[in-house]
C-alpha positions as CSV (number, residue, x, y, z in Angstrom):
1,M,-0.1,0.2,0.4
2,I,0.9,3.9,-0.9
3,T,3.1,5.2,2.3
4,R,3.4,9.1,3.5
5,E,6.5,9.0,2.7
6,D,6.0,7.9,-1.3
7,V,3.2,10.6,-1.0
8,L,5.2,13.1,-0.1
9,A,8.2,11.9,-2.2
10,Y,6.1,12.1,-4.9
11,A,4.6,16.4,-4.2
12,L,7.8,17.0,-3.9
13,T,9.2,16.8,-7.4
14,L,6.8,18.7,-8.6
15,P,8.4,22.2,-9.5
16,D,9.1,24.5,-6.4
17,T,7.6,22.7,-3.6
18,Y,8.4,22.7,0.0
19,Q,7.3,20.2,2.8
20,D,6.1,22.1,5.9
21,A,5.0,20.9,9.0
22,P,2.9,24.0,10.9
23,F,1.0,22.8,13.8
24,H,4.7,21.4,15.8
25,D,2.6,17.9,15.3
26,N,4.4,15.4,13.2
27,N,1.4,14.1,12.3
28,W,0.2,17.0,10.5
29,Q,3.0,17.0,7.2
30,L,1.8,19.1,4.3
31,V,3.6,19.9,1.0
32,R,3.2,24.1,-0.1
33,V,4.4,26.1,-3.5
34,K,7.4,28.2,-2.7
35,E,6.2,31.5,-4.3
36,S,2.7,31.3,-2.8
37,K,3.7,29.4,0.1
38,K,-0.4,27.7,-0.5
39,A,-0.5,24.5,0.5
40,F,-2.1,22.0,-2.3
41,L,-1.1,18.2,-0.3
42,W,-2.0,17.9,3.7
43,T,-1.1,14.8,5.0
44,Y,-2.2,12.9,8.9
45,E,-3.5,9.6,10.1
46,R,-6.8,9.3,11.3
47,N,-8.8,6.4,12.3
48,G,-5.7,4.2,11.5
49,Y,-5.3,5.5,8.0
50,L,-3.4,7.8,6.0
51,N,-5.5,10.7,4.8
52,L,-4.5,13.0,1.9
53,N,-6.4,16.3,1.5
54,V,-6.3,17.6,-2.3
55,K,-7.6,20.7,-3.5
56,V,-9.8,20.4,-6.8
57,D,-11.6,21.8,-9.6
58,P,-14.7,21.9,-9.1
59,S,-15.4,20.0,-12.4
60,W,-13.8,17.0,-10.7
61,R,-14.7,17.0,-7.1
62,D,-17.3,14.5,-7.2
63,F,-16.0,12.5,-9.9
64,W,-13.6,11.4,-8.0
65,R,-16.3,10.7,-4.9
66,D,-17.9,8.8,-7.2
67,V,-15.5,6.8,-8.5
68,Y,-14.0,6.2,-4.7
69,E,-16.4,5.5,-1.7
70,A,-12.9,5.9,-0.1
71,V,-13.2,9.5,-1.2
72,I,-15.0,12.0,0.5
73,P,-15.2,16.0,1.5
74,G,-12.4,17.4,2.4
75,Y,-11.9,16.9,6.4
76,H,-11.9,20.1,8.2
77,Q,-11.2,22.3,5.0
78,N,-13.4,23.6,2.9
79,K,-15.7,21.0,1.1
80,E,-16.6,21.8,-2.4
81,H,-13.1,22.9,-3.0
82,W,-11.2,19.9,-1.3
83,N,-11.1,15.9,-1.0
84,T,-10.4,13.9,1.2
85,L,-8.3,10.2,0.3
86,I,-8.5,7.7,2.8
87,I,-5.9,5.3,1.8
88,D,-6.9,2.0,2.6
89,G,-5.6,0.1,-0.7
90,S,-9.4,0.7,-2.7
91,I,-7.6,3.5,-4.6
92,K,-5.6,3.2,-7.3
93,E,-2.0,4.1,-6.7
94,E,-1.7,6.3,-10.0
95,D,-5.2,7.3,-9.1
96,V,-3.7,9.1,-6.1
97,Y,-1.1,10.6,-7.7
98,Q,-3.5,11.7,-10.7
99,M,-5.3,13.7,-7.7
100,I,-1.8,15.4,-6.3
101,D,-1.4,16.5,-9.7
102,E,-4.6,17.6,-10.3
103,S,-4.2,19.9,-6.6
104,Y,-0.8,21.1,-7.4
105,N,-2.0,22.6,-11.0
106,V,-5.2,24.3,-9.5
107,I,-2.9,26.0,-6.7
108,T,-0.7,27.3,-9.0
109,D,-2.6,28.1,-11.9
110,T,-2.3,32.1,-12.2
111,P,-2.9,34.6,-14.8
112,K,0.6,35.1,-15.1
113,R,1.0,30.6,-15.2
114,R,-1.5,30.8,-17.7
115,I,0.6,34.0,-20.1
116,Y,3.9,32.0,-19.6
117,E,2.3,28.7,-21.2
118,A,0.9,30.6,-24.1
119,V,3.6,31.9,-24.8
120,K,5.1,28.6,-25.2
121,K,2.8,28.0,-27.5
122,I,4.2,30.1,-30.5
123,P,5.3,28.6,-32.6
124,E,9.3,29.4,-34.5
125,G,8.9,32.1,-37.3
126,K,5.3,33.3,-35.6
127,V,4.6,35.9,-33.4
128,A,1.5,37.1,-31.8
129,T,0.0,40.4,-30.5
130,Y,-0.5,41.0,-26.8
131,A,-3.8,40.1,-26.8
132,Q,-3.7,36.9,-29.0
133,V,-1.6,35.9,-26.0
134,A,-4.0,36.9,-23.0
135,E,-6.9,34.9,-25.6
136,L,-4.6,31.7,-25.6
137,A,-4.9,32.5,-21.5
138,G,-7.9,32.4,-21.4
139,K,-9.2,36.3,-21.3
140,R,-9.1,38.0,-23.9
141,K,-9.2,41.7,-21.9
142,M,-5.7,41.3,-20.0
143,A,-3.8,42.0,-22.6
144,R,-2.1,45.1,-20.6
145,A,-1.2,41.6,-17.8
146,V,0.2,40.1,-20.4
147,G,2.8,43.3,-20.9
148,N,3.7,42.9,-17.6
149,A,4.4,39.3,-17.4
150,L,6.6,39.3,-20.3
151,H,8.8,41.9,-18.4
152,T,9.5,39.6,-15.7
153,N,10.0,36.6,-17.8
154,P,11.8,33.9,-15.4
155,D,12.6,31.5,-18.0
156,P,13.2,33.5,-21.4
157,L,15.5,30.4,-23.0
158,N,12.0,28.7,-22.8
159,I,10.0,31.3,-22.7
160,P,10.2,33.2,-25.9
161,C,8.2,36.2,-25.2
162,F,10.6,37.7,-27.7
163,R,7.9,36.4,-30.9
164,V,5.1,38.8,-28.8
165,V,4.7,41.9,-30.6
166,N,2.1,45.0,-30.0
167,S,-1.2,45.1,-32.4
168,K,0.5,46.7,-35.3
169,G,3.2,43.9,-35.1
170,E,5.5,46.4,-33.9
171,C,8.5,45.3,-32.2
172,S,9.9,46.8,-28.8
173,G,12.7,49.2,-29.3
174,S,13.7,48.9,-25.3
175,F,15.9,47.0,-23.4
176,A,12.5,44.4,-22.7
177,F,14.7,41.6,-24.3
178,G,17.9,42.2,-23.2
179,G,19.0,45.1,-25.3
180,L,18.4,47.6,-27.5
181,N,16.6,46.2,-30.8
182,A,17.4,42.6,-28.9
183,Q,13.3,41.5,-30.1
184,E,14.0,42.3,-33.4
185,K,17.5,40.5,-34.1
186,R,16.0,37.7,-32.0
187,L,13.0,37.7,-34.5
188,I,15.0,37.7,-37.2
189,E,16.9,34.7,-36.3
190,D,13.8,32.6,-36.2
191,G,12.8,33.1,-39.5
192,V,10.6,36.5,-39.1
193,E,11.1,39.2,-42.0
194,V,11.3,42.4,-39.6
195,V,10.9,46.2,-41.5
196,N,11.5,49.1,-39.4
197,G,11.0,47.3,-36.6
198,K,7.8,46.0,-37.7
199,V,6.1,42.7,-38.4
200,D,3.6,41.4,-41.3
201,L,1.2,40.1,-38.7
202,E,-0.7,38.9,-42.2
203,K,2.4,36.8,-43.2
204,Y,4.0,36.3,-39.4
205,G,1.3,36.4,-37.2
206,I,-0.9,32.9,-35.5
207,K,-4.3,32.6,-36.4
208,I,-6.9,31.5,-33.2
209,L,-9.8,29.4,-33.4
210,D,-12.1,28.7,-30.6
211,G,-9.0,29.8,-28.1
212,E,-6.2,27.2,-30.0
213,I,-3.5,28.1,-32.5
214,I,-4.7,27.0,-36.1
215,D,-2.3,26.2,-39.2
216,L,-4.0,28.1,-42.0
217,N,-0.9,26.8,-44.6
């Protein structure tokens, strides 16, 4: 049967997490996300069984409760947003880990994170506008938030913010992408033609349908 050590070790493999015992009681061991300090996994012994509290998307909450009798509304937590897993051997190990993953994703799902994931989708040799990135991130009206997020990009090598231009196809001439006119230089290296600091959006701009990038070529 899966153990507390197994569960904690797995949760700690997720990015930017750490273990905590906030109640000065070793029976309560939590795993949190570093940046927000929010817990996505609570572990504790109760009635002779290891129990896990995990946060749930409401659309999955009742699904897991219906699949397993050992998945119940969150013990000592908001029962609309948390489930408790009673580790009595009846829940498949892979489903335990899936529910931990889902809890982590709910806790870390922020607008900035969605923006970075959207930028990663822009293909090589293409550009997107701020509004298009916002649309890919789920809310077109947060285009201004896209600009703020790009200026605090934590991983420029893997989050290609240089592929984002304004609504006219214009590049940033500032040092936002690592130096004066650096965005223009990186786009040219990427296979995008830049003329007088501007990209032809008809030729190089992405197309979006139902929130997803489509290829019309």
